[in-house]
C-alpha positions in Angstrom: 14.6 5.0 3.9 12.0 4.3 6.5 9.8 1.2 6.3 6.7 3.4 5.9 8.4 5.4 3.1 9.3 2.2 1.3 5.8 0.9 1.8 4.3 4.1 0.3 6.6 3.9 -2.7 5.7 0.3 -3.4 2.0 1.2 -3.3 2.5 4.1 -5.7 4.7 2.0 -8.0 2.0 -0.7 -8.2 -0.8 1.8 -8.7 1.1 3.3 -11.6 1.5 -0.1 -13.2 -2.3 -0.6 -12.9 -3.0 3.0 -14.0 -5.0 3.7 -10.8 -4.7 6.8 -8.7 -4.0 6.8 -5.0 -7.3 8.6 -4.3 -9.3 6.1 -6.3 -7.8 3.2 -4.3 -8.4 5.0 -1.0 -12.1 5.6 -2.0 -12.7 2.1 -3.2 -11.2 0.6 0.0 -13.3 3.0 2.1 -10.2 4.8 3.6 -10.5 8.5 4.5 -9.4 11.1 1.9 -6.4 11.9 4.1 -5.4 8.3 5.0 -2.2 8.3 2.9 -1.3 11.9 3.6 -1.6 11.3 7.3 0.5 8.1 7.0 3.2 10.1 5.2 3.0 13.1 7.6 3.3 10.9 10.7 5.7 8.3 9.1 3.4 5.5 10.2 2.3 2.1 8.8 -1.3 1.1 8.3 -3.1 -1.4 10.6 -2.8 -5.1 9.7 -6.4 -5.0 8.4 -5.7 -2.1 6.1 -2.4 -3.6 5.0 -4.2 -6.8 3.9 -6.9 -4.7 2.1 -4.2 -2.8 0.2 -2.3 -6.0 -0.7 -5.5 -7.7 -2.0 -6.5 -4.6 -4.0 -3.1 -4.5 -5.6 -2.9 -8.3 -6.0 0.4 -8.5 -4.2 1.6 -10.1 -1.0 1.8 -8.3 2.3 5.4 -9.4 2.5 6.1 -7.6 -0.7 4.5 -4.3 0.6 6.5 -4.6 3.8 9.7 -5.0 1.9 10.4 -8.5 3.1 10.6 -9.9 -0.4 11.2 -8.5 -3.9 8.6 -10.9 -5.3 5.1 -9.4 -5.5 3.3 -12.7 -6.1 1.1 -14.1 -3.4 2.0 -17.5 -2.2 -0.8 -20.0 -2.6 
């Protein structure tokens, strides 16, 4: 599994937990309608700025979204 595929799956998993659609999150973050589709099509990761925005929106750490830890909690 590629890093970007794992990243997308973690986003979807956390959105399902919060009962939020991918399109709603993209709209609320100001991403284009095709942001996630383009990321999947090109097997790419978002910029650091967008990664942080997604993590904050989902209330998880960037390390968790990047697959560097299994713990979603943000270290404070």
